[in-house]
TORTIVEX-165151 format. One line per field, with one value per atom (N, C-alpha, C): residue number from 1; residue in one letter; atom name; x, y, z. Coordinates in steps of 0.1 Angstrom, whole numbers. Atoms other than C-alpha are relative to their C-alpha. Layout:
% TORTIVEX-165151
num <- c(NUM;...)
residu <- c(A;...)
atome <- c(CA;...)
east <- c(X;...)
north <- c(Y;...)
up <- c(Z;...)
***
This chain:
% TORTIVEX-165151
num <- c(1;1;1;2;2;2;3;3;3;4;4;4;5;5;5;6;6;6;7;7;7;8;8;8;9;9;9;10;10;10;11;11;11;12;12;12;13;13;13;14;14;14;15;15;15;16;16;16;17;17;17;18;18;18;19;19;19;20;20;20;21;21;21;22;22;22;23;23;23;24;24;24;25;25;25;26;26;26;27;27;27;28;28;28;29;29;29;30;30;30;31;31;31;32;32;32;33;33;33;34;34;34;35;35;35;36;36;36;37;37;37;38;38;38;39;39;39;40;40;40;41;41;41;42;42;42;43;43;43;44;44;44;45;45;45;46;46;46;47;47;47;48;48;48;49;49;49;50;50;50;51;51;51;52;52;52;53;53;53;54;54;54;55;55;55;56;56;56;57;57;57;58;58;58;59;59;59;60;60;60;61;61;61;62;62;62;63;63;63;64;64;64;65;65;65;66;66;66;67;67;67;68;68;68;69;69;69;70;70;70;71;71;71;72;72;72;73;73;73;74;74;74;75;75;75;76;76;76;77;77;77;78;78;78;79;79;79;80;80;80;81;81;81;82;82;82;83;83;83;84;84;84;85;85;85;86;86;86;87;87;87;88;88;88;89;89;89;90;90;90;91;91;91;92;92;92;93;93;93;94;94;94;95;95;95;96;96;96;97;97;97;98;98;98;99;99;99;100;100;100;101;101;101;102;102;102;103;103;103;104;104;104;105;105;105;106;106;106;107;107;107;108;108;108;109;109;109;110;110;110;111;111;111;112;112;112;113;113;113;114;114;114;115;115;115;116;116;116;117;117;117;118;118;118;119;119;119;120;120;120;121;121;121;122;122;122;123;123;123;124;124;124;125;125;125;126;126;126;127;127;127;128;128;128;129;129;129;130;130;130;131;131;131;132;132;132;133;133;133;134;134;134;135;135;135;136;136;136;137;137;137;138;138;138;139;139;139;140;140;140;141;141;141;142;142;142;143;143;143;144;144;144;145;145;145;146;146;146;147;147;147;148;148;148;149;149;149;150;150;150;151;151;151;152;152;152;153;153;153;154;154;154;155;155;155;156;156;156;157;157;157;158;158;158;159;159;159;160;160;160;161;161;161;162;162;162;163;163;163;164;164;164;165;165;165;166;166;166;167;167;167;168;168;168;169;169;169;170;170;170;171;171;171;172;172;172;173;173;173;174;174;174;175;175;175;176;176;176;177;177;177;178;178;178;179;179;179;180;180;180;181;181;181;182;182;182;183;183;183)
residu <- c(Q;Q;Q;F;F;F;P;P;P;E;E;E;V;V;V;F;F;F;S;S;S;S;S;S;Y;Y;Y;P;P;P;Y;Y;Y;R;R;R;V;V;V;N;N;N;V;V;V;T;T;T;A;A;A;V;V;V;N;N;N;A;A;A;L;L;L;G;G;G;K;K;K;A;A;A;S;S;S;T;T;T;T;T;T;I;I;I;T;T;T;F;F;F;E;E;E;E;E;E;F;F;F;N;N;N;I;I;I;V;V;V;K;K;K;P;P;P;D;D;D;P;P;P;P;P;P;E;E;E;K;K;K;V;V;V;V;V;V;A;A;A;T;T;T;P;P;P;I;I;I;P;P;P;S;S;S;N;N;N;V;V;V;C;C;C;R;R;R;L;L;L;E;E;E;V;V;V;T;T;T;W;W;W;N;N;N;S;S;S;P;P;P;S;S;S;T;T;T;W;W;W;P;P;P;D;D;D;V;V;V;D;D;D;I;I;I;F;F;F;P;P;P;L;L;L;K;K;K;Y;Y;Y;F;F;F;L;L;L;R;R;R;Y;Y;Y;R;R;R;P;P;P;L;L;L;I;I;I;R;R;R;D;D;D;Q;Q;Q;W;W;W;Q;Q;Q;H;H;H;V;V;V;E;E;E;L;L;L;S;S;S;D;D;D;S;S;S;T;T;T;A;A;A;H;H;H;T;T;T;I;I;I;T;T;T;D;D;D;A;A;A;Y;Y;Y;A;A;A;G;G;G;K;K;K;E;E;E;Y;Y;Y;I;I;I;I;I;I;Q;Q;Q;V;V;V;A;A;A;T;T;T;K;K;K;D;D;D;T;T;T;E;E;E;I;I;I;G;G;G;T;T;T;W;W;W;S;S;S;D;D;D;W;W;W;S;S;S;V;V;V;A;A;A;V;V;V;H;H;H;A;A;A;T;T;T;P;P;P;W;W;W;M;M;M;E;E;E;E;E;E;P;P;P;K;K;K;Q;Q;Q;I;I;I;P;P;P;S;S;S;T;T;T;T;T;T;E;E;E;Q;Q;Q;E;E;E;P;P;P;P;P;P;L;L;L;A;A;A;L;L;L;N;N;N;Y;Y;Y;L;L;L;V;V;V;V;V;V;L;L;L;R;R;R;R;R;R;V;V;V;R;R;R;I;I;I;L;L;L;L;L;L;V;V;V;P;P;P;A;A;A;P;P;P;A;A;A;I;I;I;L;L;L;F;F;F;T;T;T;L;L;L;F;F;F;G;G;G;E;E;E;H;H;H;I;I;I)
atome <- c(N;CA;C;N;CA;C;N;CA;C;N;CA;C;N;CA;C;N;CA;C;N;CA;C;N;CA;C;N;CA;C;N;CA;C;N;CA;C;N;CA;C;N;CA;C;N;CA;C;N;CA;C;N;CA;C;N;CA;C;N;CA;C;N;CA;C;N;CA;C;N;CA;C;N;CA;C;N;CA;C;N;CA;C;N;CA;C;N;CA;C;N;CA;C;N;CA;C;N;CA;C;N;CA;C;N;CA;C;N;CA;C;N;CA;C;N;CA;C;N;CA;C;N;CA;C;N;CA;C;N;CA;C;N;CA;C;N;CA;C;N;CA;C;N;CA;C;N;CA;C;N;CA;C;N;CA;C;N;CA;C;N;CA;C;N;CA;C;N;CA;C;N;CA;C;N;CA;C;N;CA;C;N;CA;C;N;CA;C;N;CA;C;N;CA;C;N;CA;C;N;CA;C;N;CA;C;N;CA;C;N;CA;C;N;CA;C;N;CA;C;N;CA;C;N;CA;C;N;CA;C;N;CA;C;N;CA;C;N;CA;C;N;CA;C;N;CA;C;N;CA;C;N;CA;C;N;CA;C;N;CA;C;N;CA;C;N;CA;C;N;CA;C;N;CA;C;N;CA;C;N;CA;C;N;CA;C;N;CA;C;N;CA;C;N;CA;C;N;CA;C;N;CA;C;N;CA;C;N;CA;C;N;CA;C;N;CA;C;N;CA;C;N;CA;C;N;CA;C;N;CA;C;N;CA;C;N;CA;C;N;CA;C;N;CA;C;N;CA;C;N;CA;C;N;CA;C;N;CA;C;N;CA;C;N;CA;C;N;CA;C;N;CA;C;N;CA;C;N;CA;C;N;CA;C;N;CA;C;N;CA;C;N;CA;C;N;CA;C;N;CA;C;N;CA;C;N;CA;C;N;CA;C;N;CA;C;N;CA;C;N;CA;C;N;CA;C;N;CA;C;N;CA;C;N;CA;C;N;CA;C;N;CA;C;N;CA;C;N;CA;C;N;CA;C;N;CA;C;N;CA;C;N;CA;C;N;CA;C;N;CA;C;N;CA;C;N;CA;C;N;CA;C;N;CA;C;N;CA;C;N;CA;C;N;CA;C;N;CA;C;N;CA;C;N;CA;C;N;CA;C;N;CA;C;N;CA;C;N;CA;C;N;CA;C;N;CA;C;N;CA;C;N;CA;C;N;CA;C;N;CA;C;N;CA;C;N;CA;C;N;CA;C;N;CA;C;N;CA;C;N;CA;C;N;CA;C;N;CA;C;N;CA;C;N;CA;C;N;CA;C;N;CA;C;N;CA;C;N;CA;C;N;CA;C;N;CA;C;N;CA;C;N;CA;C;N;CA;C;N;CA;C;N;CA;C;N;CA;C;N;CA;C;N;CA;C;N;CA;C;N;CA;C;N;CA;C;N;CA;C)
east <- c(16;-256;-14;7;-271;11;-6;-261;-7;10;-285;12;-8;-257;8;-16;-227;-11;-2;-229;4;-12;-219;4;-10;-206;13;-15;-172;2;-2;-169;6;-12;-149;7;0;-139;10;-17;-112;0;-8;-94;11;-14;-74;4;-2;-60;9;-3;-53;13;-3;-27;5;-5;-3;10;-5;20;-12;9;-11;-8;10;-32;0;-9;-32;-14;21;-63;5;-1;-62;-10;7;-85;-2;0;-95;-11;6;-111;-5;-3;-128;-11;15;-159;5;3;-169;6;-7;-168;24;-14;-132;8;-4;-126;-2;6;-140;8;-8;-119;-5;1;-125;13;-11;-108;4;-2;-87;-13;9;-104;6;-5;-101;-5;6;-101;4;-6;-77;7;-11;-67;2;-3;-53;3;4;-53;6;6;-41;2;14;-57;9;-2;-52;3;-8;-31;3;2;-30;13;-14;9;3;-4;2;-9;17;-31;2;5;-38;-17;12;-71;-2;-5;-73;-16;20;-113;6;1;-114;-13;8;-141;-4;-11;-148;-4;-2;-144;-12;8;-168;-5;1;-171;-6;9;-184;-8;17;-221;-13;12;-239;6;-6;-218;-7;8;-254;2;0;-258;9;-12;-226;13;-10;-204;14;-10;-168;3;-11;-142;19;-15;-109;7;-18;-71;6;-2;-57;16;-11;-20;15;-4;8;15;-9;42;7;-11;69;7;-7;89;14;-19;120;0;0;107;-4;4;102;-13;10;81;-22;11;44;-7;8;17;-15;15;-21;-6;11;-54;-15;7;-84;-14;5;-115;-17;15;-153;-3;5;-170;4;1;-161;14;-3;-147;12;-4;-125;7;-10;-97;5;-9;-78;10;-14;-40;4;-6;-34;18;-15;-2;15;-11;19;11;-10;53;-2;0;53;13;-6;62;10;-6;72;-13;14;60;-7;10;34;-4;9;26;-6;18;-9;0;8;-26;-12;7;-59;-1;2;-66;-22;12;-106;-2;2;-127;-14;8;-159;-2;-3;-167;-7;0;-178;11;-5;-161;7;-8;-133;15;-21;-96;4;-2;-86;4;-6;-84;20;-19;-42;-7;0;-32;-6;3;-43;7;-8;-27;6;0;-5;5;-6;-7;10;-12;18;-3;7;8;14;-11;28;-9;9;6;3;-1;-2;17;-5;29;1;8;24;18;-2;37;13;-5;70;-1;3;60;16;-11;80;4;-11;102;6;-6;107;9;-5;142;4;2;148;12;-12;181;-2;8;159;-10;3;137;6;-4;141;2;-1;151;-15;14;114;5;-8;122;3;-14;128;12;-14;155;13;-6;165;4;-3;162;8;-16;186;6;-17;211;9;-3;214;-5;-2;211;11;-17;239;9;-5;259;1;2;254;7;-3;264;16;-16;297;6;-8;306;1;-2;294;8;-1;307;24;-27;351;1;-3;363;14;-12;386;24;-15;418;1;2;408;2;-3;401;19;-18;437;13;-9;450;-1;9;427;4;-3;430;12;-18;471;-8;-4;462;-14;6;449;-13;10;410;-5)
north <- c(-4;-94;4;-2;-77;-1;2;-92;4;-5;-79;15;-16;-44;-9;7;-65;-6;9;-80;-10;11;-121;-4;-1;-118;15;-10;-104;17;-5;-73;3;-4;-65;15;-22;-26;4;-2;-20;12;-15;10;1;-12;33;9;-18;60;2;-4;77;18;-12;108;0;-7;126;-17;13;91;-15;13;68;-6;3;45;-12;14;16;-1;11;-6;-14;12;-34;2;4;-51;-9;8;-56;-5;7;-75;2;-1;-75;-3;5;-84;19;-15;-53;0;3;-75;10;-3;-72;18;-10;-40;12;-2;-24;1;-6;0;11;-18;24;8;-2;52;-6;2;53;6;-8;57;19;-10;93;10;-7;118;-12;7;93;4;-18;108;-19;12;81;10;-4;93;-5;2;87;-3;6;65;9;-4;88;-16;12;66;-13;8;41;-5;-10;39;-7;13;11;5;2;21;11;-2;36;5;-4;54;-2;-6;49;2;-4;66;0;-5;72;0;-8;84;-11;3;57;12;-10;72;9;-2;99;4;4;90;-12;8;56;-8;-2;54;-4;-3;43;-14;15;22;-10;2;8;-16;14;-12;-4;8;-20;9;4;-27;2;6;-25;1;6;-36;4;-13;-21;-9;6;-33;12;-15;-4;-13;-1;-10;10;-12;4;-6;-2;8;5;-14;23;7;0;40;-8;-1;32;-21;11;-8;3;-4;-14;-14;10;-47;8;-4;-37;-11;9;-49;0;0;-57;-8;1;-57;1;-5;-65;0;0;-51;-3;1;-57;14;-9;-27;3;-3;-13;18;-7;27;5;1;25;-13;7;6;2;-8;7;-10;11;-5;-2;5;-28;2;4;-32;12;-14;1;-5;4;4;16;-14;36;14;-19;70;-1;-5;59;6;-5;75;-11;7;53;8;-8;58;-8;13;43;8;-3;38;-10;-1;30;-9;2;8;-2;2;-3;-7;6;-29;-1;8;-41;-9;13;-69;-10;15;-93;0;1;-79;11;-14;-61;0;8;-56;14;-5;-32;14;-21;8;0;-3;26;2;-5;34;15;-18;67;2;-11;91;-3;1;87;6;-6;91;2;1;101;-2;-5;94;-3;3;85;1;4;68;6;-9;87;0;-3;98;-4;-3;98;12;-5;127;0;6;127;6;-1;128;8;-10;149;-5;3;135;5;-13;155;-3;0;154;4;-3;146;-8;12;128;-5;4;112;-8;7;94;-15;6;60;0;4;51;-15;8;31;-16;17;-12;-3;-2;-12;0;-5;5;-7;4;-13;-14;19;-50;4;-3;-37;1;4;-24;-13;15;-59;-9;16;-80;7;-3;-58;0;6;-64;-17;10;-97;-4;0;-99;-4;-6;-84;-12;7;-108;-8;22;-144;8;-2;-127;-4;9;-138;-12;17;-168;-6;1;-179;10;-10;-169;4;-16;-137;7;-5;-128;-7;1;-146;13;-8;-121;13;-4;-94;2;-8;-97;-6;8;-119;-6;3;-143;-17;11;-181;-2;9;-189;-10)
up <- c(-11;-149;-12;8;-181;-14;15;-212;-16;13;-235;-2;-1;-227;-9;10;-252;-10;10;-281;-2;4;-281;-14;7;-312;-9;4;-322;-7;8;-339;-9;7;-368;-8;0;-376;-14;9;-407;0;-3;-401;-14;20;-437;9;-5;-427;-16;17;-463;2;0;-465;-12;18;-497;1;6;-493;1;7;-499;12;-11;-481;8;-14;-452;8;-7;-442;10;-11;-413;2;-8;-399;15;-7;-364;8;-7;-343;17;-16;-308;7;-1;-286;11;-2;-265;13;-17;-227;0;1;-239;2;5;-245;10;-15;-206;4;-11;-190;7;-5;-165;1;-7;-157;12;-13;-127;16;-6;-92;5;-10;-74;12;-15;-49;11;-1;-36;16;-16;9;2;-16;30;12;-16;68;13;-11;95;11;-13;125;9;-19;159;5;-8;184;-9;2;160;-9;7;150;-18;6;129;-15;2;111;-17;7;76;-9;13;60;-13;15;25;-4;9;7;-14;14;-24;-12;6;-52;-14;13;-83;-7;16;-122;8;4;-124;-12;15;-157;-3;-4;-147;3;0;-158;5;-9;-131;8;-3;-103;11;3;-90;-10;15;-126;-1;6;-134;10;-14;-99;-5;-1;-96;11;-21;-71;-7;-2;-63;4;-2;-66;7;-10;-32;-7;0;-42;11;-7;-13;3;-6;6;4;4;19;-3;11;5;3;-1;23;-6;6;2;-9;19;-33;-4;1;-33;7;-7;-28;10;-5;-11;-5;14;-29;8;-8;-11;-15;12;-37;10;-6;-26;-12;11;-35;-3;10;-44;20;-6;-12;-5;2;-15;11;-14;19;7;-9;35;10;-8;66;-4;4;59;18;-9;92;4;-4;88;-9;-3;85;7;-10;99;4;-12;127;-9;6;109;-10;8;79;-11;4;52;-12;10;26;-18;17;-13;-3;2;-22;-10;16;-55;0;-3;-60;-19;9;-95;-1;0;-108;-14;8;-127;-1;-1;-137;5;-17;-111;-15;11;-146;-11;13;-178;-1;2;-190;4;-8;-177;11;-11;-144;-10;-5;-144;-1;-7;-150;7;-8;-121;4;-9;-91;0;-14;-82;8;-10;-63;17;-14;-25;6;-8;3;16;-15;40;10;-5;68;20;-9;101;13;-4;127;11;-8;155;11;-8;188;8;-2;202;10;-3;218;23;-19;264;7;-14;285;20;-2;307;15;-6;342;3;1;351;21;-14;388;0;-5;403;13;-10;426;-6;9;402;-1;2;398;-11;17;359;-4;-5;349;-5;0;350;-6;12;316;2;0;320;8;-10;349;-4;3;332;-14;7;305;-4;-8;326;0;-7;339;-7;13;304;-2;6;294;12;-4;323;3;-5;327;-20;14;288;2;-13;301;1;-8;323;-3;4;306;-13;18;271;-2;5;274;5;-8;278;8;-7;306;-2;6;287;4;-7;284;7;-20;323;4;-5;329;-9;5;306;5;-12;321;9;-16;353;0;-15;359;4;-10;375;-3;8;369;10;1;371;10)
***
């Protein structure tokens, strides 16, 4: 995008160290566009989204040390995982400084980090400071306790399924032993 900003020729730098023990030198060769590495994103915030038990809204700022994101745009790399897992989920984003995690486990605490990179050159920054967040959790509902109230249909269904399982699981030989008669 801005080829005049970087030299098309590699730099050679001679580094010499001198101290009481003597002198040592080495030559380093590099190209400018390979050593561009932004600082990590700043002010990473993860917020539960009300009434969404599997979502977290993550926002962050570009590094304050980056010259100008309009002239030198950045892309971002988000990683997140629940504390109960070791494997990270990854999302690469073009230039947005926000992302909604839509596959979070309800009620599980997450660790979230963001890295950034110039869109055309250089390497990825280090990871941002880790933030922790837990998706929104519904408040427990108070169920009135009366003896006349019918249990919810789902509970009736579960009870029926459980009874069916109990009746169907035993083999005929076991029933014979249990009831002492021929079937």
